[in-house]
Structure formats: structure tokens, C-alpha cells
N, C-alpha and C positions, 0 to 999 in steps of 0.2 A: 247729416240731417235730412237731405232730400231723399235719401234711400229709406230712412225711418218713416217719413211721411208716406211714401209709396207703399210700404209694407202695411201701415195703418189702414190705408184705403182698401187694400185688398182684403184685409181681415174683416172689415165691416161689410164688404160686398159679399163675401162668402156666407157670412151669418144671414144676410138678407135673403140670399138664394135659398138657403136651408129652410128658413121660415116659410117662404112661399111654396116650396115643395111639400112641406108638412101640412099646411092649412088649405091649399087649393088643390094640390094633386094627390094628397093622401099617400105620398111615397115616403114612408118612414125610413126605409133602408138608404135611399139616396140622401135623405135629409141628414142621417147619422154620418154618412161618409163625408158629406160637405162640412159638417160641424167639426169633425176630426181634423179635416184639412185646415179649417179656420184656426183650431187650436195650435196646430203646428206653425201656422203663420204667426200667431201671437208669441209662441215660444221663440221663434226666430227673432222677432221684434225685441223680446226681452234681452236676448243675447247680444243684439247689435247695440242696445242702449247701455248694457254693461260694459261692452268694449269701448264705446265712445267715452264713458265716464273714466276709463283707466288710461287714457291718452296721457303721455308725458307732457310736463309743462313746456312752454316754449323756451328754447335756450336763451341764455343771456346774451345780450348784444355786446361784443367786446370790440373796441375801436381797432380797425385794421390800418395798415399804413406804416411807412418806414421813413426815417429821417437819415439822409446820408450827409455827413458833416466832413468837409474836406479841409485840410490844413492849408492847402493852396491848389492852384490849377495846374500843377505840373503834370506831364503826360503819365507818370507813374501812378499818381492818385486818381486822375480822370479816367484812366484806362480800367481801373478797378471799379470805379462808380458806374461806368458804362456797362460792364459785364453784370454787375448786380441788377441794374436797371432792366437789362434784357431778359433776366431770369425771374424777377420778382413780379408776382401777379396783382398786386395792390398798389394803391397810390404811393407815390414817393415824393418827398420834398427835399430839395437839395440846398444846402448852405455851404458857403466857402469863406474861410478867412482871408483868402487871397494873398496869403503871406503876410498879412497885417494883423498883428495880435491886438492892435488897438481897437479893432472891431469886436473884440471878443465879448465884451459885457452885453452889447446890443444883440449880437447873434445868439449868445447863450440864452438871453431872455425870450427870444422868439422860439428857440427849441424847447425851452421849459414850458412855455404856454400852449404848445401844440398838443392836440388830443392824440397824436400818433405815439404809440407806446414804446417803440424800439428806435434806437439810434445806432447807426454804424459810423464810427469815427475813424477816419483814414489818415494816418500819419500822427506823429507824436504831439504837435501843438493841439490838434483837435481832440486827441485822446485825453490829454491833460485837462482841458476845459470840461469835457464831458464827464469827467470824474466828479465835477461839482453839481451835477444834475441830481434831482430827486424824483422818485416815483417813475423812473424810466429803466428800461433795459438797455445796456450798451455793449456792442461788440466792437473791438478795435482791431485794426490790421495795419500793415506797413509800418510797425513800430518795433525797432530792434532792441532798444534798451528799456523795455517795459518794467524790469525789475527795479530800475533806479527811482521810478516815479510813483510807486505804490498804486498801480492801476487796478490790480485784481481785487474784486470784492465779490459778495454773493450775487450782485446784479450786473457786474461788469466783468467780462472775460475776453479773450483774444484769440487771433489767429496768427501763427508764426510768420515772421518776415523772411526767414531763411528757406530757400528752396529745398526739397526733399534731400536730407543729408545722405541717406542710404544710397540714393541714385548717384550723387556726386561722387562718393568714394568708389562705387561700383565701376563707373566709366573711367575714373582716373586709374584704378588697378588694371582694367582691361587694356588701357592705353600704355601703361608702364608696369608690366608684370613683376619686375624686380624691385618695385617701390616697397620699402619696408618701414621707413621712418619719416614721419611728417611732423612739422611744427605748426602751432597756431599761437598768435600773440593777440591778447585781447584785454579789455578793461574788466573792472570788478562786476560782480552780480551777473554772471553769465553761466551759472552752474548748470542750468537746464540745458542750454545749448551745448556746452562742453560734454555733458553726459551722453547726449544723443550722438555727438560726433565721435566720441570714443568708442561707443558701441558700434556705429557704423564702420569705423576704421578696423576695429577688431574683427569684424565679419570678413573683411578683406585681407586679414593677416597683416595689418598695418598698425604700428605703434604710433599713437598721436601724442606728441609732447606739447603740454599746455603751459604757457607763460603768461603771467598777469602783470600788466604795467599800469601806470597811472596818467601817462600823458603821451603825446606824439613824439616828444623829444626822447622819451625812453624807448620807444618802440624800435627805431632803427638800431640803437645800441644793443637792445636785447636780441634783435635779429642776427646781427653780426656775431654775437656770442653763441647763438644757437646754431648758425649755419653749418659749422664743421660736423655737427652731430646729426644732421638731418639731410634727407635727399630732396625734400620739397616743403613748400610753405602753403598752408591753406589760409588765404587772406580773406578775412571777414569784414563787413562794413561798419566797423564800430568807430564812429566819428569822434568819440572822446579820445581815442588814442591814435587816430590817423588823420592826417592833413594831406592836402594835394601834394605838397613838397615831400612829405614822408613817403607817400606812395611812389612817387617818381624815383626817390632815392632807393627804395626797397627793390623796385623792378630793375633799375640799373645795376644794382649790386648782384641781383639774382642772375641776370644775364651774364654778367662778368664772371660769376662763380659757377655757372652751369647748374643752377638750381631750378627745379620744376616749381611753378607757382600756379595754383588753382585760384582764380580771381572771382569777384562777385559781380563784375560787369563786363559785357561783351567789348566795351570800349577799351578795356585794359589789355586786350589781346594785342593791341597795336604797340604796347610798350613792353612786351615780353612775356605776357601771360601764355601758359600752355593750354589751359582750358578755362572756360568761364561758365558760371551757372547763375541764371536769372530766374526769378519766380514768374509764374504764369498768372496773368490777371484773371483768367478764367478759373483757375484752380483756387485763387484767393476767394473769388466770388462764391464758388460752390461751397467752401468751407464756411464762409460767413453765413450764407443762407441756411446751411445745415444747422448752425448754432441757434439761429432764429427759430427754425422749425422745432428744434429740440426743446426750446424754452416754451413754445406754445403760449398759453394764456397765463402762465406762471409769472409772478412778479420778479423771479430770480432767473439767472442763466445757469442751468445745471451743468455737471461735468467738470473736467479738469480745467486748470487755469488757461492753458493754451491748447489749440488744436493744430496739429502738424499739417503742412502742405504735403501733397501726395505726388507732385510732379517737379521736375527741374528742367529748364529750358537750357540745354547744355550746347556750347560750341567749342570746337578744338582748332587751335592755330597750327596749320600744317607747316609753317615756317619754323616754329619752335620744335614741332615734332622732329624735323630733319636736323636742326641744330643740336638737339639733345640726344641724337642717335637713337631715336625711337622708331618703331614701325607702327603704321596706322592699320589696325585691323579692318577687315571688310565690314564688320558689323558697325563700325564707328564712321565709315567714310561719309555718311550722309550728314554728319555733324560738323564738317569742316567749314571754317569761315576765314578767308584770307583777310588779314587786317589792312 
């Protein structure tokens, strides 16, 4: 607008000069030239006016911000929350059940009334409660048995809890080149994970045998039946079919029978795990934020039900390497962890 006013002033000034030249100095040629210049200025003014009238309307103001909803304050959940907080550029509000689901109604009410459009639910209790929200987008993570609880909707999607499966089997095969057959014992509704694992194992020329059980009492029996047919066990954190006692029994039996076990926690290296794989908090945070960015201003979360993790934090137990008569390649020596 300021520029238009300036152009207006100049056009009137030039016309005034032309009139003075014509009437007082009788210089018709110069007067014509100045009038032409004044006309060019007027044309320029018209163009500016047209452009200003075609400016796009101001964009809609969409509420920014994120709610992080923790199941409890355990290090695994808080670690992911911190990594998301480091990377997210807008306001964040954090709620935690603190392990007490009696707080659920009040916490859910606060989340629902917030103007922040997106919720990140960390852990199964938070994810199950977030399923009851309306007019929010929800991304959940650190949930292993998501298929049991009907969490997937058009506005609620997830990030895998299992570290990059391809990397797990790649390292395992590098460490044990003669590995040909591996078992996995798991509960129901894990078709997606099993399909990924079978593919990853096949890439390494490993046959993955899948056994489905209903309880932790069935797991040990199933393993003893399976053990003579396999060289190793891929132990996954399915708490529906694993208990602390069952894990100890499986590990003790594996050490006794000389079986390789790939475990889901570095802590289990101390009870006979050959290698362990944990997820990276940073990797989880990156995948969560990618889903949020992908959703943008939409009311839904686009894409597939679950986004895979891209990294696996792997450690190798050198004691079990020696006990199982394996050799540690130079490429893996940086991954050792003495239990």
C-alpha cells in the first residue's frame, strides 16, 4: 500500500510539470514526453493494484503442539519422551499415568480438552486409553501386542516395538555362519512380526520355525519339543507367554543343551544370551515424528498400520561366543559386552 501511494504522488507531480511546461514555457515536445512518462507511471500503478488484489487469503490457523502420554515413568518410556522433546519444535504437554490406571479418567479428560491436535501414547496402558479419544490424531509406540487391543484406526497408527529385524538376523548370521534353523515361540496375533522375521531370516539363508502358544506354561514345553530341531532360539518379549521364571528356565535349558539364544534385553546376556537387541530411543522418536509430519493438518494418520524401526542396538556376549565354539569376526568386536 505504501508503494502505491508513492506511485500516485509521482504520477500527479509529473502531470503538473507537463502543464507548467506547456503554458509557461511553451515547450510542447518536453510536455508530451513528461505526459507519456506520467502515463507509464499510471500503468505501473494499475499493475500494482491488480497484483495486490490477487494476493492469496491468509492461511488457516491450525493449533500446533503435541501431547505425550506415558504409561508410567520407567526409563524405557521416559527415554523416548525425552528424545521426542529434543526434536519437536512446538509446545509439548506431558501426562503420565505413573503406573496407576485409577488416574485414567481424569488424565484422559485433560487430554481430550486440550487444543493440541496430536497425542503420542507410549506403552500399552496409555495407548489403550488414547483409543477412547475423539478428534485427535494418535501415534503409539513401545507396544508389542497392539493387535490384541484393536488399536489401529484411520486416526491412530503406531511405530514398531521390535528393533530392526533385518539387522538382528544379519549380525547373528555373521557371528554364526553355520546357523541354518532358528525357532521363535510367541502368542497369537503376531502375524505381522512373524512375516517380517521370516523374510529377514530367509535373506540370511535361515529357516525360521514359528510356534504359537497360549501361556507361559506352554512355552517351556514347546521349547523342549522344538529344541532338537533347531540351532537357536529368537526370544521375543511377549509377556502373554513369558514370565520371569519361564525365561530363567529357557535360558538354563539353552546353556545346558548348547543352544544359541538371541534375546531382547542386554540384561539377559548374563543368563546365557549369545546376543541381545534393544531398540534405540532416538530411532523410535524419529519414526514417531515422521508419522506426525506425514499426517500434517489432516484429521487422520496416513500410511500403513505400523512403521518399522530402522536400527537395532546389538550387544554380543563373548563368554557365550567361546562356550558355543564360535569365532568373533573383527567387524563385530565393537559390539561385545561382558555380562
